[in-house]
C-alpha positions as a printed NumPy array, in Angstrom:
array([[ 22.457, -15.232,  11.259],
       [ 21.793, -11.677,  11.086],
       [ 19.479, -10.025,  13.593],
       [ 15.994,  -9.562,  11.874],
       [ 14.444,  -8.732,  15.311],
       [ 16.676,  -5.589,  15.434],
       [ 15.823,  -4.601,  11.651],
       [ 12.045,  -5.124,  13.135],
       [ 12.566,  -2.871,  16.069],
       [ 14.573,  -0.014,  14.261],
       [ 12.339,   0.188,  11.318],
       [  9.362,   0.689,  13.85 ],
       [ 11.565,   3.817,  14.877],
       [ 12.133,   4.972,  11.672],
       [ 16.001,   4.422,  11.47 ],
       [ 16.46 ,   4.364,   7.802],
       [ 20.193,   4.314,   7.614],
       [ 20.268,   1.454,  10.379],
       [ 17.675,  -0.725,   8.544],
       [ 19.69 ,  -0.217,   5.32 ],
       [ 22.739,  -1.176,   6.823],
       [ 21.26 ,  -4.468,   8.744],
       [ 19.369,  -5.479,   5.733],
       [ 22.863,  -5.374,   3.907],
       [ 24.705,  -7.458,   6.584],
       [ 21.634,  -9.926,   6.669],
       [ 22.131, -10.536,   2.767],
       [ 25.694, -10.584,   3.17 ],
       [ 25.248, -13.373,   6.041],
       [ 23.241, -15.359,   3.279],
       [ 19.76 , -14.82 ,   4.97 ],
       [ 17.047, -15.334,   2.547],
       [ 15.746, -12.286,   0.984],
       [ 12.167, -13.272,   1.715],
       [ 12.897, -14.09 ,   5.397],
       [ 14.222, -10.602,   5.569],
       [ 11.127,  -9.529,   3.97 ],
       [  8.567, -11.136,   6.103],
       [ 10.109, -11.014,   9.507],
       [ 12.267,  -7.757,   9.498],
       [ 10.023,  -5.377,   7.242],
       [  6.291,  -6.555,   6.426],
       [  6.142,  -7.727,  10.333],
       [  7.318,  -4.383,  11.715],
       [  5.052,  -2.194,   9.223],
       [  2.14 ,  -4.6  ,  10.31 ],
       [  3.   ,  -3.841,  14.098],
       [  3.078,  -0.033,  12.973],
       [ -0.153,  -0.242,  11.334],
       [ -1.722,  -1.943,  14.137],
       [ -0.446,   0.843,  16.549],
       [ -1.979,   3.521,  14.205],
       [ -5.329,   1.731,  14.62 ],
       [ -5.068,   1.773,  18.244],
       [ -4.344,   5.442,  18.267],
       [ -0.816,   4.855,  19.706],
       [  0.63 ,   6.034,  16.371],
       [  0.089,   8.934,  14.226],
       [  0.443,   9.917,  10.418],
       [  4.181,  11.457,  11.033],
       [  5.448,   8.241,  12.693],
       [  4.13 ,   5.883,  10.368],
       [  5.757,   8.143,   7.478],
       [  8.85 ,   7.944,   9.058],
       [  8.747,   4.106,   9.386],
       [  7.588,   3.722,   5.772],
       [ 10.685,   5.585,   4.832],
       [ 12.81 ,   3.265,   6.807],
       [ 10.988,   0.362,   5.265],
       [ 11.437,   2.12 ,   1.626],
       [ 15.216,   2.443,   2.407],
       [ 15.372,  -1.365,   3.314],
       [ 13.431,  -2.305,   0.36 ],
       [ 15.917,  -0.635,  -1.988],
       [ 18.52 ,  -3.056,  -0.768],
       [ 16.606,  -5.856,  -0.631],
       [ 14.511,  -5.683,  -3.875],
       [ 17.217,  -6.753,  -6.245],
       [ 17.65 , -10.032,  -4.31 ],
       [ 14.064, -10.637,  -3.927],
       [ 14.109, -10.639,  -7.768],
       [ 17.121, -12.799,  -7.95 ],
       [ 15.492, -15.377,  -5.634],
       [ 12.336, -15.278,  -7.214],
       [ 10.275, -14.061,  -4.745],
       [  6.879, -12.801,  -6.242],
       [  4.799, -10.042,  -4.881],
       [  1.601, -10.701,  -2.715],
       [ -0.152,  -8.783,  -5.73 ],
       [ -0.216,  -5.517,  -7.839],
       [ -2.237,  -2.362,  -6.642],
       [ -3.161,   0.672,  -8.477],
       [ -3.42 ,   3.586,  -6.184],
       [ -4.321,   7.303,  -7.013],
       [ -6.24 ,  10.435,  -5.822],
       [ -9.381,  10.682,  -8.241],
       [ -9.785,  13.704, -10.476],
       [-10.249,  17.144,  -9.291],
       [ -8.434,  16.254,  -5.827],
       [ -4.675,  17.198,  -5.17 ],
       [ -4.502,  15.509,  -1.787],
       [ -1.829,  12.705,  -1.534],
       [ -0.975,  12.08 ,   2.19 ],
       [ -3.765,   9.384,   2.774],
       [ -3.14 ,   8.039,  -0.584],
       [  0.866,   7.881,  -0.132],
       [  0.15 ,   6.082,   3.302],
       [ -2.046,   3.569,   1.702],
       [  0.621,   2.926,  -0.678],
       [  3.184,   2.583,   1.817],
       [  1.094,  -0.044,   3.828],
       [  0.673,  -2.046,   0.64 ],
       [  4.393,  -1.857,  -0.292],
       [  4.897,  -2.809,   3.54 ],
       [  2.447,  -5.794,   3.204],
       [  4.376,  -7.162,   0.188],
       [  2.29 ,  -5.69 ,  -2.791],
       [  3.757,  -4.3  ,  -5.838],
       [  2.551,  -0.572,  -5.853],
       [  1.789,   1.446,  -8.999],
       [  1.19 ,   4.926,  -7.881],
       [ -0.792,   7.081, -10.309],
       [ -0.631,  10.216,  -8.226],
       [ -3.402,  12.749,  -7.934],
       [ -6.195,  14.451,  -9.927],
       [ -6.348,  10.985, -11.628],
       [ -9.188,  10.586, -14.473],
       [-10.991,   7.43 , -15.324],
       [ -9.088,   7.369, -18.559],
       [ -5.857,   7.235, -16.824],
       [ -7.064,   4.529, -14.476],
       [ -8.316,   2.371, -17.382],
       [ -4.968,   2.783, -19.189],
       [ -2.813,   1.665, -16.145],
       [ -5.539,  -1.041, -15.51 ],
       [ -4.835,  -2.41 , -19.062],
       [ -0.977,  -2.074, -18.51 ],
       [ -0.384,  -3.675, -15.097],
       [ -3.322,  -5.915, -14.696],
       [ -3.692,  -5.116, -11.065],
       [ -5.518,  -7.437,  -8.165],
       [ -6.779,  -4.223,  -6.744],
       [ -7.346,  -0.665,  -7.635],
       [ -7.619,   2.011,  -5.145],
       [ -9.174,   5.25 ,  -5.105],
       [ -8.722,   8.135,  -2.727],
       [-10.564,  11.334,  -2.122],
       [-10.296,  13.952,   0.404],
       [-13.339,  16.418,  -0.47 ],
       [-16.987,  15.679,  -0.794],
       [-16.744,  17.45 ,  -4.391],
       [-14.401,  14.948,  -5.626],
       [-15.504,  11.744,  -3.943],
       [-18.601,  11.98 ,  -6.434],
       [-15.81 ,  11.3  ,  -9.064],
       [-15.236,   7.733,  -7.685],
       [-18.362,   6.309,  -9.09 ],
       [-17.829,   7.152, -12.585],
       [-14.129,   5.718, -12.246],
       [-15.524,   2.624, -11.269],
       [-18.018,   2.273, -13.83 ],
       [-15.418,   3.056, -16.384],
       [-13.26 ,   0.245, -14.967],
       [-16.055,  -2.056, -15.329],
       [-16.734,  -1.336, -18.621],
       [-12.95 ,  -1.683, -19.847],
       [-13.392,  -5.169, -18.608],
       [-11.745,  -5.048, -14.884],
       [-12.618,  -7.769, -12.883],
       [-10.573,  -7.414,  -9.66 ],
       [-10.909,  -5.353,  -6.66 ],
       [-11.843,  -1.797,  -6.29 ],
       [-11.285,  -0.167,  -2.644],
       [-12.113,   3.164,  -1.796],
       [-11.092,   5.314,   0.932],
       [-10.582,   9.026,   2.219],
       [-11.895,  11.437,   4.902],
       [-15.514,  11.857,   3.673],
       [-15.865,   8.359,   2.279],
       [-18.246,   5.912,   3.969],
       [-19.007,   2.42 ,   3.995],
       [-22.49 ,   2.866,   2.636],
       [-21.088,   5.376,  -0.154],
       [-18.613,   2.701,  -1.085],
       [-21.379,  -0.001,  -1.538],
       [-23.455,   2.675,  -3.163],
       [-20.889,   3.244,  -5.889],
       [-19.873,  -0.272,  -6.412],
       [-16.662,  -0.596,  -4.653],
       [-15.629,  -4.208,  -3.53 ],
       [-13.915,  -2.699,  -0.217],
       [-13.695,   0.493,   1.703],
       [-10.724,   1.209,   3.873],
       [-11.387,   3.579,   6.671],
       [ -7.777,   4.342,   7.308],
       [ -4.607,   3.344,   5.976],
       [ -3.851,   0.551,   8.289],
       [ -7.062,  -1.364,   7.868],
       [ -6.989,  -0.786,   3.781],
       [ -4.62 ,  -3.686,   3.565],
       [ -6.648,  -6.061,   5.694],
       [-10.15 ,  -5.042,   3.797],
       [ -8.58 ,  -5.685,   0.27 ],
       [ -7.172,  -9.046,   1.35 ],
       [-10.449,  -9.902,   2.611],
       [-12.241,  -8.966,  -0.385],
       [ -9.656, -10.982,  -2.702],
       [-10.205, -14.074,  -0.792],
       [-14.36 , -13.772,  -1.769]])
C-alpha cells in the first residue's frame, strides 16, 4: 500500500514533484483514487487551511502547498473520473467588475479544489452578465464573489441581484479585504468568507441549511 501519510506531509511542505511521483505510485499500487484524494490531498490542504487560520502559515506557504496539490490532482483526476468519483459540488469564482486583484480569489479557488470541489474560475473584472452566463452554463452549487477595493465591493450587490433574477437558487458567498459580514447580509449574500481557509467551511454550512 502506498504511503498516503507521506503524500499528505509532502503536500503540506509544497513538494510538488514528490507529490506527483507518489500519487502515481499509489495509483500503480491499486490504491483507490478517492482514498488518495481524501487522505493524501484533501486532508493535507485542510491542515494547511487550519494552520493559516491560526496564523501559523501565510499566503506564500499556502500557494506553494496548493501548487503541490494541483500537481497531485493532475495525475489523479483521470483516475477519479474513471472510478466514477463525483466532485463535492461546483463553485464559480471571480473577482467582481472593476477589480483586477486575484490572489485572494486564487487562494479561495485552491481551497475549494483542495476540498474536492469542481472549480470554474472566471478570472478578474467579472461583470454581472458574465456571472449569469457562467451560472446558466455550469449550474453551480456556489457562486463566489471577491473584491479587494471599497470602490469595487459595491458591484457585488448588483451581481447577486442579477443572479437571483436569472433564477439562481444556490449559495452566493462573498469575501475580500473590505468586505464584512454585515455588508454581506445587506447585499443578500448567503455566506461570508473572512479568509480563504474559512470560505469552504462557511459555504458548506450554508449548503446544509
